[in-house]
N, C-alpha and C positions, 0 to 999 in steps of 0.2 A: 776878500769880499764875501759878504754873507747873503745867501739866497733866501729871500722871504717868500711868504705865501703869495704876495702880489706878483712877484717875478714868475712864479710857477703858473699863475693864472694868465699872465701875459703870454708866455710861451705856449700855453695850451690853446689860447685864442688864435695865435698866429699859425700854429700847426693845423688847427681845425680849418682856418681860412684857406691855407694852401691845399689841404686835402679836398675841400669843397671846390676849389677853383679847378684843380686838375680833373675832378670828376665831371665838372660842367664842360670843360674843354673837350673831353672825350665824347660827350654825348650831344653837344650843341650843334645846331645847323649853321650858326654864325661864328664859326671858330676864328675866322680872320678878324672880325670886329672885336670879338672878345679878347683876342690876344693883344690887340692894340689898347683897348680900354682897361683891361683887367689889371695891369700893373699899377696904373694910376689909382684905381679903386682899392686895390690891396694896400697900397701905401697910405691912402687916406684912412682906411679902416684901422690899420695898425697904429697910425699916429693918434687917431681918436681914442682907441682903446688904451693906448699907452698913457694917455692923459687921464682917462676915466679911472684907471686903476689907482690913481692917487686920490680919488674922491673919497670923502668919509663914508658915503653910502656903501661903497664897495667893501670897506672894512667892516661895516655893520653886518653886511650880508655874509661875509666870510666868518665873522664871529658867530652869527646865528647857525651857519652850517656846522661850525665846530661844536657849538652847544648841542645841536641835534645829534652829532656823532657821539658825543659823550653820553647823552641820554640813552642813545641806542645801545651803547656798551653796557650802561647800567641795567637797561631793560633785559639785555641778554643775560647779564649776571643774575638779575631777579628771576628771569625765566628758569635758569638753572637751579636757583634756590627754591622756586615753586615746585619744580620737578622733584627735587630732593625731598621737599616737605611732603608732597603727596606720596612719594615713594616710601617715606617713613610711615605715613599714615596707613598705606596699604599693607606694609609689613606688620604693623601693630594689629590691624584688623584681621589679617591672616592668622597671626598668632592667637588672637582672641577666638576666632572661629575654630581654630585647631583645638584650643583648650576647651571650648564649648562642646565640640564634637567628642572629645575624650570624656567630658563629664556626662554627656548624653549616653555615650556607649556604656560607661560605668553604671549609670542609673538603669539603663535597659537590662544590662547583665544582672544587676542586683534584683530587679523586679522578676526577671525570668528565673533566677535562682530561688527567689522567695515563693513564687507560684508555680514552680516546675511540676510538682506532684499534681496540683489541681489542673494545670493545663494539660498534663499528660492524661489524666483521667477523662477530661473533656474530649481530648482527641480520640481516646479509645472508645468513648461513648459514641462519638460521631462516626468512627470507623465501623462500629458494630451496630449502628442505627438504633441505639438504645434511647429510651426516654428517661427523663429525670427520675420518674417513679421507679424504673427498673434499677437505676444506679443505687437508690436508697433501700432496695429490697434486701431482706435477710431471710435465711432459711431457718424455720422453726423446727426444733427437734425435741422429742421426749427421750431422756436418757436415764438409765438405771446404773447404779454403782454397787459394787460388792462390799463396800465398807462404809461406815458412817455412824452417826449417833443412833440411828434406828436399831442397829444390831444390839447395842448394849441395852437399849430400852426393851427390846424383845426378850433378851436373856433375863433381865430383871423381872419382867412380867411372868416368865415361866419359872423363876427361882431355881434355875439350874445353871451349871457352868460347863462341865465337861461334855455332857451328852449333846449339847447343841453346838459343838464346834463345827458340825456339818453345815450349820447355817452360813458359815463364812466361805463355803465352797460354792463354785458356780459351775453349771453344766454348759455354759457357753464356751466356744473356742476362744483362745486368747486373741486379742486384736493386735495386729502388727502396726504399732504407732509410727514406725519409720516409713511405712508405705504411704503412697499417694493415692491408692485405689480405694474408693469409698465402698466398693462391693464387699470388702472384708468386714464391714460393719454388720452386725446381726441384730435383728429385731427381737423384742421381748418374747419369750416363750412361756407358756403356762407350765412347761415341764421344768423350768429353772427353779433354783432355790427361792422359797417364797419370801424370805426376809430381805427385801431390797429397799434401797433408798432411791426415790425417783425425783427428777428435777426437769425443768424446762430450760432449753438452751437456744439462743439465737446467734447465728453466725452470719456476717455479711455475705451476700450472694456472690460477689466477685472473689471473695476469699474461698468460699466453698467450692467454686467451679475452677479455681486455679490449680491446675494439675502439677505445677511446680512445687507446691507446698505439701508437706507431709500431713497426715491426719493430726498429729500432735500440734503442729503449727496452726492448723485450722481451728481446732478446738481451743487453743490458747487465745485466739481472737474472739472467742464467744463470750456472751453475757448470760449469766445463769440466775434462775429464780427457783428457790426451794423453800419448803416449810421445815423449820427446825424444831418444832414442838411447842408445847405450852410455855409461856413466858418469853418466847423468842419469836413471836409470830411475824415480826417485821425484820428480823435479823438476816433473813435469806433473800433480801431484796436487791436485785441488780448486782450480782457478785461476779468477780473474776476468779477463775480457778487456776491453781498452780499445776505444774507438771505431775506431781505425785497424785493429786486428786483426779486429774484427767485420766491417768492411767488406770484408775479403778473403774472406769466406765466399761461395762460389759455388754450393753445392748443399746441400740439407737433406733428410734421410730421417727421417721420423717413426717412432719405435719403439713408441710407446704411452705409457700412464700408469705412473708409478712412485711407490711410497710409501717407498722407501729413503731414509734420511738420508745426508748427506755422509759421516759417519763410517762408516756401514755400507758404503757403496760403496767408500770408500778402503781399509778394512781387509779386506773380504770379497771384493771384486771386483778392484780396481785393483792393490793390492799383491801378491796371489798371482800375477796375470798378469806383473807386472814381475819378480818373483823367479824365475819360470820362463823368462823371455825371455833365455836365455843367449846365443843367437846373434842377430846383427843384420846385415842387409844393406840398404843404402840403396835398392836397387831391388826385390829379390825378397822380403825379409822385413822390412817397415818399418811405418810407422804405419797403413797400410791393414790389414795382417794383425792388428795389435794392436787397433785400434779396432773392427774388425769383430767380434772375439771379445768385447770388452767390451760392445759393442752387443747381441750374441747373449744375454749374460747378463741384460741389461735388457729385451730385447724381449718382447712378449706371446707366449705359446705359440700355435702354430697358424699363421695366415696371415702374420703379421709375420715370423716366423722363416723361413717358406718364401720370402718375398720377399727377406729379407736373405741367405739362402743363394744364391738365384739371382743377386742383385746381386753377391755375392762372386765367383761363378764368372765372371760377365761382366767384372768389373773385373780379375781376375787374367789372363784371356785377353787383354784389351785391353792390360794392362801388358806382357805378353810381345810382342805384335805391335807395339805402339807403340814399344817400345824398339828393336826391330830396324829398324822403318821409319825412325826418326829417326837411328839410328846410321849406316845406309847411305844416308840421304837419299832413300829411295824410288826412286833412279835405277836400281837394279840388281835390284829385286824385282818379279816379276810379281804385280800386285795380286790377280789371281784366285787365285794360290797362297796368298797370305796369308789370303784370306778362306775357304779351304777348311778347313785344319786346322793346328794348331801343329806337329804331328809332321812333316807334309810340309814345312813351312817350315824346320824344323830340318835336315831332310835336304838342303834346298836350300843352307842356310848351310854345312853340312858339305862340300858339293860345291864351293861357291865359295871356301871357305877354303883350298883346295889351291893357289891361285895360278895354276897352269898351266891351270886350267879357264877362265880369263878372259883376255882380251887384256891386255897390259901396262898401258895407260893406266887401265883400270878397276881392276886390281889395285892399282896405285899410289895411286889416289884414295881407297881405303878406309882408314880410320883403324884399323890393325890393333892398335895398343896399346889403344884403346877396345874393339875387338872381343875381345881377350883378357880385359880386365877384366870385360866383360859376361858372357862364357862362364864365367869364374871364379865370378861370382855365381850363375850357373845351376847350377854344380856343387854349390851348397849343397843338402844333403839336405832339401828342403822338406817332404817327407812325414814324415821322422823328426822334424823340428822341430815339425810340427803335432801328431804323436802325443805328443811329450814334453810339450807344453803341455796337451794333452787329458788325459793321465794325471795331471797335477798339478791340473787343474780339470775334474773329470768332467762338469760341467754343459755343457761344450762339445761333448759327443758328438752327432754328427749334422750338424755344420757342414761337415766336409771328407770325409765318407765316400765321396763320389763324385768330387769335384774332385781329391782327392789322387791318384787312379789316373791321371788324364790327365797330371798333373804328372810322376809317376814314369815315364811312358812316354817322354816326350821328354828326361827327365833322363838316362836310360840311353843315349840316342843322343848327347846332348851330351858325355858322357864319352869318346866315341870321336873327338871333333874334334881334329885335329892341324893347326893353322894353321902357315903358314910362319914360321920364326924371323925376327925383325927384325934386319937388319944395321945 
């Protein structure tokens, strides 16, 4: 015998009926009446239900319940599929976000690496409470070297070779380039060798004040402007010096801080000076005169310019005296006379240049060809050359307003010199 769904329904209804009956019997106030009537009622219900279970409507209801059960199972399966779908989506999103985070991290690391130096400088500026102008500042210096093209030009002007080897010597103490102490740098002195090559140097302020860098490293970061002579008037624009050239520096004069760019210095300071430097003399109108004027334009107003002006006067006086002393080997010049005044010194040279004023051995020992070349250089109208440059660059006013007078005094006396002709 096969048990169908209808049989199960019937047994369920009967069981429910008995359960309900016994529940009512326990709680009812009319237990006696119910006990008499209840069996009949139960029998009637069971009979009726038994007959109804064979009705087609019951089968339709059972089929509908079965259909709903199947759909519920499918819904549960779909629910699991939906959960799995969203789980997969979330996994992919998580992977994408992880990949994006890696890409962003890599990009940020690349940017930080690219701009590390700039960011570090900005941080240092913020820590030091510096302004952008201070970050761009450079230290302007006037430097002299003990070697260079000017020496050979001086030697050719004097037409001597061995006697002027002393020009290559320097009275300055040697600079310790491996040191980081700027106090070992010496300023120009009027007692030094007169044949010097002068230049202007600009070094970034943060490099100049970095005590971890040696002097050689600091000057290697500098930019240099110098006058290289006729025919090369723009060849010394904005140069970088090598280690060998830097180590020839024997004196440094600090001009102050400067915010000019290299382009501004070249176009507004260096080139105008070069274009107006029509005359050139290796002794009397050389790199000293040019670099002093460029330094004047870069120097701070006030004390620095006064110091620069005094230095220029001392160097020009020493240039004159040093030239005469070395050309005549100091054997025939009273040292006290040289120390008094350049005008008296020129009068003395005018006197000894007549030949008859000195005994024959002394007159013969003087290099008169070099003497003539030297005095020819002195005939250069130094005052007019200075005024010509000042008219082209008005900012130079005040540099030679006093020194030019002394130069013109002995220039007029030099013009009367008549040395003996050379046979």
